[in-house]
C-alpha positions as CSV (number, residue, x, y, z in Angstrom):
1,M,91.8,106.0,138.3
2,S,94.2,103.7,136.7
3,P,94.5,103.7,132.9
4,T,93.0,100.8,131.0
5,K,93.5,99.4,127.5
6,S,90.7,101.0,126.2
7,D,92.1,104.4,127.6
8,A,95.3,103.8,125.9
9,L,93.5,103.1,122.8
10,V,91.5,106.5,122.8
11,E,94.6,108.3,123.7
12,R,96.5,106.8,120.8
13,G,93.8,107.9,118.7
14,A,93.7,111.4,120.1
15,Q,97.6,111.5,119.3
16,R,97.2,110.3,115.7
17,L,94.5,113.2,115.2
18,H,96.9,115.7,116.6
19,A,99.8,114.5,114.5
20,L,97.4,114.6,111.6
21,S,96.4,118.2,112.5
22,A,99.9,119.2,112.8
23,A,100.9,117.7,109.3
24,A,97.9,119.5,107.9
25,A,98.7,122.9,109.5
26,A,102.3,122.4,108.0
27,R,101.0,121.6,104.6
28,G,98.9,124.8,104.2
29,G,96.3,125.6,101.7
30,M,93.0,123.8,101.5
31,V,94.4,121.1,103.9
32,G,95.5,123.5,106.3
33,K,92.1,124.8,106.9
34,L,91.4,121.2,108.4
35,A,94.0,121.6,111.1
36,Q,92.2,123.4,113.9
37,P,89.0,121.2,113.3
38,L,91.2,118.2,113.7
39,D,93.0,119.2,116.7
40,E,89.5,120.0,118.4
41,D,88.6,116.4,117.6
42,A,91.7,115.2,119.4
43,V,91.0,117.1,122.3
44,F,87.2,115.9,122.4
45,L,88.3,112.3,121.8
46,R,90.5,112.6,125.1
47,K,87.4,113.5,127.0
48,L,85.8,110.3,125.9
49,K,88.1,107.9,127.7
50,P,86.1,105.4,129.6
51,T,87.7,105.8,133.0
52,L,86.8,109.7,132.6
53,I,83.2,109.0,131.7
54,K,82.8,106.6,134.5
55,A,84.2,109.2,137.0
56,R,82.0,111.9,135.5
57,I,78.8,109.6,136.0
58,K,79.9,108.8,139.5
59,G,80.5,112.7,140.1
60,D,84.2,112.4,140.8
61,A,85.5,114.3,138.1
62,P,85.1,118.0,137.6
63,T,82.8,119.4,135.2
64,D,84.0,122.9,134.7
65,E,87.3,122.4,132.7
66,R,88.9,125.0,130.7
67,P,89.3,124.3,126.8
68,L,92.8,123.3,126.1
69,P,94.5,125.2,123.4
70,V,94.5,124.1,119.8
71,A,96.9,124.6,117.1
72,A,96.5,127.6,114.7
73,P,96.5,126.9,111.0
74,A,99.4,127.6,108.8
75,P,99.6,131.2,107.4
76,A,98.1,131.4,103.9
77,G,101.3,132.3,102.2
78,T,103.0,129.1,102.5
79,P,104.5,127.5,99.2
80,K,102.4,124.6,97.9
81,A,103.9,121.4,96.1
82,K,103.7,121.6,92.4
83,K,101.5,118.6,90.9
84,S,102.7,116.7,88.1
85,G,100.6,117.3,85.0
86,G,100.0,113.7,83.9
87,G,99.6,112.4,80.3
88,N,98.1,114.0,77.3
89,P,94.4,113.2,77.4
90,L,94.2,112.4,73.7
91,A,96.9,109.7,74.2
92,V,95.3,108.3,77.3
93,I,92.1,108.1,75.4
94,A,93.8,106.5,72.5
95,G,95.6,104.1,74.7
96,A,92.3,103.0,76.3
97,A,90.5,102.5,73.0
98,G,93.6,100.6,71.8
99,A,93.5,98.4,74.7
100,G,89.8,97.8,74.3
101,L,90.0,96.9,70.9
102,A,92.6,94.4,71.4
103,L,90.6,92.8,74.6
104,A,87.5,92.7,72.1
105,K,89.6,90.8,69.4
106,L,91.0,88.5,72.0
107,I,87.5,87.6,73.4
108,D,86.1,87.3,69.7
109,W,88.9,85.0,68.9
110,R,88.2,82.8,72.1
111,G,84.6,82.6,71.3
112,H,85.3,80.7,68.2
113,A,87.3,78.1,70.0
114,H,84.2,77.0,71.9
115,P,81.1,77.7,69.8
116,R,77.8,77.1,71.0
117,R,75.5,74.6,69.4
């Protein structure tokens, strides 16, 4: 079985899933819980290479494979990054109202330039 472009594409996708899984495991928290399913998906994706599927159809590939080990999620005690608070909600609402008022005045002012008959 020689690797094809489609095999390389599937392998590249599996490598990206594995890297994403490792990053999620390192991050921890809620994202860390997704690490193991993502790694399992990477292992499954590698089984979907077109040349392997073709070999299994012909009966050349073994069907009694043992599962590959997957990365365990990071421990729950890892520190999380602090989130920035953002602006004061009342200031954001006041800013949005002011911008809306200014836009309405601009539209009204331009409406007088071209009155309908």
